C-alpha positions in Angstrom: 112.4 108.6 103.7 114.1 107.0 100.7 111.9 106.0 97.8 112.9 103.0 95.6 110.4 103.6 92.9 108.3 106.5 91.7 104.9 106.4 93.5 101.8 107.8 91.8 101.4 110.4 94.5 105.0 111.6 93.9 104.4 111.7 90.2 101.2 113.7 90.5 102.8 116.2 92.9 105.6 116.8 90.4 103.1 117.3 87.6 100.3 119.2 89.4 102.1 120.5 92.5 99.8 118.4 94.6 98.1 115.0 94.4 95.0 114.4 92.4 92.5 112.2 94.1 90.5 109.7 91.9 86.7 110.0 91.8 85.6 106.6 90.5 82.5 106.3 88.3 80.8 103.1 87.0 79.1 103.7 83.6 77.8 100.1 83.7 78.8 99.6 80.0 79.9 96.0 80.4 82.7 94.3 78.5 82.9 92.4 75.2 83.9 89.3 77.2 83.9 88.5 80.9 87.4 87.5 82.1 87.4 84.5 84.4 88.7 86.6 87.3 86.4 89.5 87.0 83.5 90.0 89.5 80.0 90.8 88.2 80.3 94.5 89.3 83.4 95.0 87.2 85.7 95.9 90.1 83.6 99.0 91.1 85.0 101.2 93.8 83.9 100.4 97.3 83.2 104.0 98.1 80.6 104.3 95.4 79.2 100.8 95.5 75.8 101.9 96.9 75.5 105.0 94.8 73.0 104.6 91.9 73.4 107.5 89.5 76.8 108.7 88.1 76.0 112.1 89.7 75.7 110.5 93.1 78.9 108.5 92.5 80.8 111.7 91.9 79.3 113.5 94.8 80.0 110.6 97.2 83.6 110.2 95.8 84.5 113.8 96.2 83.0 114.0 99.7 84.9 110.9 100.8 88.3 112.2 99.4 87.8 115.6 101.0 86.9 114.1 104.4 89.6 111.4 104.5 92.5 113.0 102.6 91.6 116.7 102.7 91.6 116.5 98.9 91.5 119.7 96.9 92.0 118.5 93.3 90.5 115.6 91.5 90.8 113.2 88.6 87.7 111.6 87.1 88.3 107.8 86.9 86.0 105.7 84.8 87.0 102.5 86.4 84.6 99.6 86.2 84.2 97.4 83.1 85.2 99.0 79.8 84.5 102.7 79.5 84.9 102.8 75.7 82.5 99.8 75.1 79.8 101.9 73.5 79.2 104.1 70.5 81.4 107.1 69.8 78.4 109.4 70.1 77.5 107.9 73.5 81.2 108.3 74.7 81.2 112.0 73.8 77.9 112.6 75.4 78.8 110.8 78.6 82.3 112.1 79.1 81.3 115.7 78.4 78.4 115.4 80.9 80.6 114.0 83.6 83.3 116.6 83.2 80.8 119.4 83.7 79.8 118.1 87.1 83.1 119.2 88.7 86.3 121.1 87.8 88.4 118.0 87.3 92.1 118.3 86.4 92.3 115.0 84.5 90.3 112.0 83.4 91.4 108.4 83.5 89.6 105.9 81.3 89.6 102.2 82.1 89.4 100.2 78.9 90.7 97.2 76.9 93.0 96.8 73.9 90.2 95.6 71.7 87.8 98.5 72.5 89.8 101.4 70.9 88.3 102.3 67.6 89.9 105.0 65.4 87.0 107.3 66.1 87.5 106.8 69.9 91.3 107.5 69.5 90.6 110.7 67.5 88.1 111.9 70.1 90.4 111.2 73.0 93.2 113.0 71.2 91.0 116.1 70.9 89.8 115.8 74.5 93.4 115.6 75.6 93.9 119.2 74.4 91.3 120.3 76.9 92.0 118.1 79.9 94.8 115.5 80.7 93.6 112.1 79.5 95.1 108.9 80.9 94.2 105.5 79.5 94.1 102.7 82.1 94.6 99.8 79.8 93.9 96.2 81.0 96.8 94.2 79.8 97.0 91.6 82.6 99.6 89.5 80.8 101.3 89.1 77.4 101.2 85.3 77.7 98.8 84.2 74.9 98.0 80.9 76.6 96.9 82.6 79.7 94.9 85.2 77.8 93.0 82.4 76.2 92.5 80.5 79.5 91.1 83.6 81.3 88.7 84.3 78.4 90.3 87.6 77.7 88.9 87.8 74.2 92.1 89.1 72.6 95.8 88.1 72.2 99.0 89.8 73.2 99.4 91.3 69.7 96.2 93.3 70.3 97.7 94.7 73.5 100.9 95.7 71.8 99.2 97.3 68.9 96.8 99.2 71.2 99.7 100.7 73.1 101.4 101.8 69.9 98.2 103.4 68.7 97.6 105.2 71.9 101.1 106.6 71.9 100.7 107.7 68.3 97.7 109.7 69.3 99.6 111.4 72.2 97.7 109.6 75.0 99.3 108.5 78.3 98.9 104.8 78.9 98.9 103.0 82.3 99.3 99.3 82.0 97.4 97.1 84.4 99.1 93.7 85.2 98.0 90.8 87.3 100.7 88.5 88.8 100.0 84.9 89.7 98.0 83.4 86.9 98.0 79.6 86.8 100.9 78.3 84.8 102.8 81.6 84.8 106.2 82.2 86.5 108.7 85.0 87.0 109.9 84.5 83.5 106.4 85.3 82.1 105.9 88.4 84.4 109.4 89.7 83.6 108.8 89.3 79.8 105.6 91.2 80.1 107.1 94.1 82.1 110.2 94.3 79.8 108.0 94.5 76.7 105.8 97.2 78.2 108.8 99.2 79.2 110.1 98.9 75.7 106.7 100.2 74.4 107.2 103.3 76.7 104.0 102.9 78.8 103.6 105.8 81.2 102.8 103.9 84.3 102.1 100.5 85.9 99.3 99.1 88.0 100.3 95.8 89.4 98.6 93.4 91.9 98.4 89.7 92.6 95.7 87.5 91.4 92.5 87.3 93.5 89.9 84.6 93.3 86.6 86.4 93.8 83.4 84.6 94.8 81.1 83.4 92.0 83.4 84.2 89.2 84.3 81.6 86.5 87.8 81.5 88.1 86.2 80.5 91.4 84.4 77.7 89.7 87.6 76.6 88.1 89.5 76.7 91.3 86.9 74.6 93.1 87.2 71.9 90.5 91.0 72.0 90.3 92.7 74.1 93.0 96.0 75.7 92.3 98.4 77.7 94.5 98.2 81.5 94.8 100.9 83.8 96.0 100.9 84.7 99.7 102.0 88.1 100.6 105.7 87.2 101.0 105.9 85.3 97.7 104.1 88.1 95.9 106.4 90.6 97.6 109.5 88.8 96.3 108.1 88.8 92.7 106.9 92.4 92.9 110.3 93.6 94.1 112.0 91.8 91.3 109.7 93.4 88.7 110.0 96.9 90.2 113.7 96.5 89.5 112.9 96.1 85.8 111.0 99.4 85.6 112.8 102.7 85.1 112.6 105.0 88.1 110.9 107.8 86.1 107.8 105.6 85.4 105.2 105.9 88.2 103.8 102.8 89.9 100.1 103.5 90.5 99.3 100.3 92.4 101.2 97.4 94.0 98.3 95.7 95.7 94.5 95.5 95.7 91.9 94.7 98.2 88.8 92.6 97.6 86.0 92.8 100.2 86.4 89.8 102.6 82.9 88.6 101.9 83.8 88.3 98.2 87.4 87.1 98.5 88.0 83.3 98.2 91.8 83.3 98.0 94.5 84.2 98.9 93.8 85.2 102.4 96.6 87.4 103.6 97.5 88.3 107.1 98.3 91.9 106.0 96.0 94.7 104.9 96.8 96.6 101.7 98.4 99.4 103.7 100.4 97.0 105.8 101.6 95.3 102.6 102.8 98.7 101.2 104.7 99.3 104.4 106.2 95.8 104.2 107.4 96.4 100.6 109.0 99.7 101.6 110.8 98.1 104.6 111.9 95.1 102.5 113.3 97.4 99.8 115.1 99.4 102.5 116.6 96.3 104.0 117.8 94.9 100.7 118.9 98.0 98.8 119.1 100.9 101.3 122.1 102.4 103.1 122.9 101.0 106.5 121.7 103.2 109.4 124.1 101.6 111.9 127.3 103.4 112.9 130.6 102.0 114.2 129.3 102.0 117.7 126.4 99.8 116.6 123.9 102.6 117.2 120.8 102.1 114.9 119.2 105.3 113.8 116.1 103.4 112.7 115.6 101.8 116.2 117.1 104.6 118.2 119.1 102.1 120.2 122.3 100.1 120.3 122.3 96.7 118.6 124.0 95.1 121.7 124.0 95.6 125.5 126.5 97.8 127.1 128.7 94.9 128.1 129.2 94.1 124.4 128.2 91.9 121.6 130.8 89.2 122.2 130.0 88.9 125.9 126.3 88.5 125.0 127.1 85.9 122.5 129.3 83.9 124.9 127.5 84.4 128.2 123.9 84.2 126.9 123.6 82.4 123.6 126.5 79.9 123.7 126.7 79.2 127.5 123.0 79.0 128.2 122.3 76.8 125.2 125.1 74.4 126.4 126.4 74.5 122.8 130.0 73.5 123.8 128.8 70.5 125.8 126.5 69.4 122.9 129.5 69.5 120.5 131.4 67.1 122.7 129.1 64.3 121.8 127.7 64.9 118.3 127.3 67.2 115.3 125.0 70.1 116.1 122.5 72.0 113.9 122.3 75.6 114.9 119.7 78.1 113.7 120.6 81.7 114.2 117.6 84.0 113.8 118.3 87.7 113.7 121.9 87.0 112.4 122.7 90.7 112.0 126.4 91.3 112.1 127.0 87.6 112.7 128.6 87.9 116.2 126.6 85.0 117.8 127.3 82.6 114.9 130.9 83.7 114.6 131.6 83.1 118.3 129.8 79.7 118.1 132.0 78.7 115.2 135.1 79.5 117.2 134.4 76.6 119.6 136.9 73.8 119.2 135.4 70.3 118.8 135.9 67.0 117.0 132.2 67.3 115.9 130.8 69.7 113.3 128.6 72.7 113.9 126.2 73.4 111.0 124.8 76.9 111.1 121.8 78.2 109.3 121.2 82.0 109.7 118.1 84.0 109.0 117.9 87.8 108.6 116.1 90.4 106.4 118.5 93.3 106.8 120.9 92.8 103.9 122.6 96.1 104.7 124.5 94.8 107.7 124.7 91.0 106.9 128.1 89.7 105.9 127.5 86.0 105.3 130.4 83.5 105.7 130.9 80.6 103.3 130.5 78.1 106.2 127.0 79.5 107.1 123.9 78.8 105.2 122.4 82.3 105.1 118.7 82.7 104.1 117.5 86.3 103.6 114.0 87.5 104.1 111.3 88.1 106.6 111.1 85.4 109.3 107.4 84.9 108.6 108.4 83.8 105.1 111.8 82.0 105.6 111.1 80.1 108.8 108.0 78.2 107.6 110.0 76.9 104.6 112.7 75.3 106.7 112.4 71.5 106.6 115.3 70.4 108.8 115.3 70.3 112.6 117.7 72.1 114.9 119.5 71.2 118.2 119.9 74.9 119.2 118.1 78.1 118.1 119.4 81.5 118.8 116.6 84.1 118.6 117.7 87.7 118.7 114.8 90.1 117.9 116.8 93.1 119.1 114.0 95.6 119.8 110.8 93.5 120.2 108.6 96.5 120.1 109.9 97.2 116.5 110.1 93.5 115.4 107.0 92.0 116.9 106.7 89.5 114.0 109.8 87.7 115.3 108.0 86.5 118.4 104.4 86.3 117.2 102.3 83.2 117.8 102.8 81.8 114.3 106.6 82.1 114.5 106.7 80.5 117.9 104.7 77.6 116.5 107.2 77.2 113.7 110.1 77.4 116.1 108.5 74.5 118.0 108.2 72.5 114.7 111.8 72.9 113.7 113.3 72.3 117.2 114.4 68.8 118.1 112.7 67.2 121.1 115.9 67.6 123.2 116.7 71.0 121.7 116.9 74.4 123.2 116.0 78.0 122.3 117.9 81.0 123.7 116.4 84.4 123.1 117.7 87.9 124.0 114.3 89.1 125.1 112.7 88.4 128.5 109.5 90.4 128.2 106.6 88.9 130.2 104.4 88.9 127.1 107.0 86.9 125.1 107.5 84.4 127.9 103.7 83.9 128.2 103.4 83.3 124.4 106.1 80.6 124.5 104.5 79.0 127.5 101.1 79.0 125.8 102.8 77.1 122.9 104.1 74.4 125.4 107.6 75.7 126.2 109.2 75.7 129.6 110.8 79.1 130.1 113.6 80.2 132.3 114.5 83.9 132.7 118.2 84.8 132.4 119.6 88.0 134.0 123.3 88.6 133.7 124.0 92.2 134.7 122.6 94.1 131.6 122.2 90.9 129.6 118.7 89.5 129.8 117.0 86.7 127.9 115.0 83.4 128.0 116.0 79.8 127.8 113.2 77.7 126.4 112.7 73.9 126.3 110.0 72.0 124.5 
């Protein structure tokens, strides 16, 4: 499986020959100022949420990782709040006590740019000679206006200086960023990432902004709501930012999950693991090498892209003929939406039709590896669940070609069907290359009249509103 960025697991395996699993501990030290987005428990790990003492947190965390991941080696992770927000004497006492509770290979310390005294830096430098020390530094953004708005308590200069000092003391720095703050755009996020790369940070933690219940940001959002990134919008921004990060810098996190009972917004349709899979698939579709050979055999799907009778026959006999496209073009201009554009055979054959009226084609597909757009086709790339809802115009004819429905279920899910109904003209028609009973039923439940088409090995559905 091709990797488009260095995952943390890959990085740890290269450095330690196997992954280190984080055992999170909440020292309950608080912060010098509460950021508007931060929950009262300081983003404490869900696995240790009910554990009271630090000893119990470590015991629970190790047991969980051993049972779920068959973990053998561990990193102590001081995650919640600011783990250096106490006296140097207390830091030494606490860290040394915790490190004696298990044979850890490394320690990761969550902290802020304004909580790194010279004494702390000197101590961590010495500790780094005994055990690998990683500093998980909350940067969030380098936009000073945003830092002020979220009550961060320091400016971007403090972040930059903190990174420089940590590097001077030989400490590894992981920069934690949040994407989606109000008033920020790709320009802001790109500027932050580029600056951090220039500062030679050792890793990135990135996730989208969450509004958590009973936080100051929750109160602000209730008074004056603002848009947050859905999973598809965030994915586009994340993929762009990943392209700015050198491939030798590990990406520790690309998403986060807040317990549903605490999360106000955004409410995604994907879990964190599903989102990770979506990112990998999208990167593969956009930047990977095509897995389709000259016979249209797809190694990914273990199937041919077209029926045995051929792509052109399917285009002419199913999509064009059954949609009555030629007849429609005899009386008016026609808007055609081609979903699952692929190699473009269906659209290309449609554009071969001779008529005094114009055929306007909009095509949707996410697999950039095989798409060869034409100048006379409005091609929109991306997942159908992202691109289709954003279409405003209506169409006379829709070609829907999900290829292998068992692998592309999102193309015929309930939400997509509802959007198809929205963009289809009242006298319009949908022709699809699948005739599965489950798909037919879904369309009928949405109010469509469905007719099954069976032409030798070419099967499909014709759908009317």
